[in-house]
N, C-alpha and C positions, 0 to 999 in steps of 0.2 A: 104966445102967437095970437097976433090981432087976426080979423076974419077975411084981411086979404093975403096974409101972408100964408105962400104953402109951404107944407114941410120939406126937410130937406131930403135925400135922398136913403139917407141912413135909416130917418125917421119913417118914410113910407115903407122901406124896405122892412123893418121891424114889425111893420103892422102887419106885413102881407105875412111873415113868419110866425107873428102871432093867431092868424087866421088860421095856417094849415098846421094840426097840431098833429098829424100823423097818417102813413100812407103804409098799410097794410101789404104784404108780398102776395099779393091775389093772384100773380097770376105762375106756371109751373113750366117747367124745358123739360121734354121729356126724349128730346131726339141728340142721338151722340150718346156715349156712356155715360155722360152724368145726368143726374134728376137733382134737382131743386129749385124752391121759388124762389120769384124774382118780381121787383114793381118795376114793370115796362114801362117806356116815355109815353104811353098812352093814359095811365093811372098816374104817371107825375102828372101832365099835363091838366089831367079835368081836373086836380087837387089845385093845384097852384094857379093855373090862368085866373081865371074869376077872382081872385084874392089880386092876383097883378093889376087886373083892371080898375078891380074897386079903387085900389088906391093909387090908381095913376102911374105904374110903374112899368117900363118899357124895357125889354132886352133886346140888344141889339148884336149877334153874331159876326163876328168873324175870324175866316179860316187864315191861320197862322202859318203851320204847315199840313200839307199832305204826304205823307209815302205811301205808296203802292208796291203790290207783290203777286206776284205770280206764282204758285205751284200746279203740281199732279197732287191728286188724288189717290190711295190706293186701288181704288178699284179703274182708275184711269182719266177722269175727269180731270177739268181744272176749276181751280177756286181763286180767288182775289182778296189778297188780305189787306186791308186800309189801317193806316194809324194816323189819327189826327189830334192836332193841338189846337184847339179853337181860344179866342178870346172872347169873353161876353162885357160889354158894357152896359151898365143899368142907369137908367135916367130916372129919375123922380119928378115932381109935379111941378118944381121949382126949374128944370131946368140942369141942376146938377149932376154927377153921375162918379159912379167909380166902376172900375174893371175888374175882371178874373180872368184866370185859363183854366182848362181842365183838357184832358185828353180822351182821346176813345179809339178801339181798336173794335173790327167785326172784320167778317168775312161772307162771301156770296159766292157763288157760282157765276152768276149773270152780271147787271151794273150797280147791284144796289151797296156796294162794301164801303163807298164813302158815305151814302147817304146814312146808313144803318151807325157807320161809327160816329156820324157828327150825331145822332140821336143819345147813341151811348154819352158822348161826352154832353151835350145838354142833359141831359138825365141827370150824370153827376155831377155839373154844376146847380144846379134846381136843388138837390136832393143836401149836398153840401154845404151848399151858402145859406140854406134857409133850416142846417139842420132838422131836417124831416125826421122824425122816428118812425120805427114801424108799424109801432104801436101792437106789439106783441111780445110776448113772455120775456122776462130779463134772459137771457142764457145764464147768467149765472147762479140762476134761482136752482139749477140743476148741477148736481158735482159727482164726479167719480172719483175711484180710486185708484192708482196707479199700480198696475199689478207684480209683483216682485219681478224684479231684477234676477234675467237668467243668464249665467254665465256661460262664456263659449266654452262649447265643449274643449275639454284636455287635446292635443294630440298623443297618440301612444308613442312609451318608450320606445327607444331606439332598442332592435333587436343585434342582442349581441352577437348570437352566431353571423346573422349576415352582415353586422359588420367587422366581423373575421373574416368570414366568405372573401367581401371588399376587397379587405386588405393583400391576400394574396394575390386575385386580381390584378389588383396595382403593383404591386412585388413581380408578378411574372412579365406585366407591360412593361414595365421599368426594366428588365435584365434581359427580356427577348426570350421570356421561356415560354413553349407553349404548355398552355392548362395542360392537355392531353398528358404529359409526359410526365406533369405534378402527378396525377391521377392515377397513370400505371405503376411508378414507383412507391406512391403509397401504400398499395394493395400487398407491394411484396413482402417480405420477412424482413427486410430493412426498413420500409415502413414505421411511422408512428406507432406505439403499440403493439410491433409485430404483423404490422399490417392491417389496413382498414381500407373500406369503400370510401369515400369522400362524398356517393350522394345519399348515404344514409349517414352519415356522421353527425350527431349534434352537440359534438365539443369544440368550444371555441377554439380551445388551446391547441387542438390539432392544425385547424387552421393557421393558426398565429405561428406554430414551430414551423411547418410549412414553409409558411411568407419569408419566416427567418431565413431560412434553410436557400431558399430562391436569392435572397438578398446578399448574403456571404458567396454566393457562387456556389453551388452545393448540384444543380443542374444545368451548371456552364460546359458547353461541347468541349472534351479533351483536344489537348493540342496532339498533333503528329507524333509527338516524342513521347508523350503519355499514354497514348492510345498501341505505338508500340511496344511501348514496357508492360503494358498491358497483357497483351497479346505473348510475348517472353513469358510473361507470368503463369499463365496458362498452359504453357508448353515446357514448362520446367526448365526454363534457364536459356532452351535452346534459341540460337541467336535466329533473327527474321532477317529476310534481305531488303536493305533498303529500297 
């Protein structure tokens, strides 16, 4: 490069990159649920601006897209959220240039949402294009061990007694038999095991036997002829008028 030759934009931008060696996260966000350190636009421009001027680099922003959304807050207020896509054209001392694109998003209760989003985009462009480190300890220097995986708790095994009760209930519904009819019969001497109270019974086999009796029609209402024959039997064979 002769004395009259200007450096290309890439050479000038590389010189800016060499001048800006690191920007610490010197600001801290305290509002809202999040707490974190960050590098604000002012801190970035205070470091990058002098180097840009020293090496004759000019950056011209152009808004390519702006999207604004209004939404209510939990407290009843109104907020405006802005998302922008910005194109930055970087000119060198010789007049040549290159361009890059960055996005920014920000919210504000007033009229500053777009301006904030543009600041975020510009900060992002400068930090990424210049590859500016934080000048802080590498997070990979600290390590942690993953805790042993906790297996999901196993569900309790099915209760055989409850399953048998459910089968009896299903049989009653299918056959159209009132459950109380089964309960009343079960406690009689003709019932299972010479009579059993189902409300205290803990044997699934009893409920399964009753369910089978229901399915087999053991609790069906007698036909008129069957009822007449039963009464005749109780009267010793005496004819019952129709």
